[in-house]
N, C-alpha and C positions, 0 to 999 in steps of 0.2 A: 200132431206133432208139424211145423213146419218143414218145408225141406230146407232151409234157410237157418234153422237156429241154431246151428253150432258158428256159420258166418257171423250171423247177428251178438250173440255174445262174445266170439272175440273180438270184434266191432267196439263193442261197448265198454269193454276189460280193457284196451289201446285208448280209447279215450279219457277214461278213468287214470291212466297212467300218465300222459301225454298233455290233456287237456284240449284245446284247439287244435284240431288237425284241418289239412287240406282232402281231399279225395285221393289226389295220386300217391300224398302219402299213406292213408290207410292200405290203398291197394295195395302196395311194397309191401307192408307191413303185413297182408293177409295171404299172398304169393309165396314170401321168406316164411308162416308160418304153418300153411297146409300143404300138406302133398299136391294135392289136386291143382289149387287156386283157385283165383275167380276172374270173371271178366269184369271191366269197367263197366258194362250194363248192370251186372249184377250186384255191384256193390255199388252204384248208384241208386238203381230200385231199393236194396236194404237200407241205405242213408235217406231218402226220399219219405220211407212208410215206415221206415220204426218209430214211435212215438217216445221213446227215451233217447232222442237222439232232434235235435234242431238245429237248422244252415244259419249260419252269423253273416251270408253275403259271398262275395266273390269278389277273387285277388288274381289279377293280369300278372304275369310275369313274361321269361323267355326261357327254352329250354338252350340245350347244350348247340341243337342245330341250327341257333338264329330264330326260330318261328315262337311267335305272341302264345299265349296260351292264359284261358283262362278258367281257373278251377274254382271247384265253392269250398268253402272253408264250414266245419262242422266243430261240433262242439255237446257234450250232454246236456238237455231239457231239467230247468229247473225243475223241480218237483214241488 
């Protein structure tokens, strides 16, 4: 069993419920859901390496502080 199996399963369930989400939304959900939370690097690695999840592209926006932000958009892979 991998060290990230609970994290992987939670992300897949979140994507099943919400459809297409970006990395920031997924990270926020994981950190609210689990007591220990996760880092952006952990979530990014799980998303990039799990076969059940596919990257749809990038989206650009601005944060509340006015900084430009580029985040990946993710969805469940069509089997």
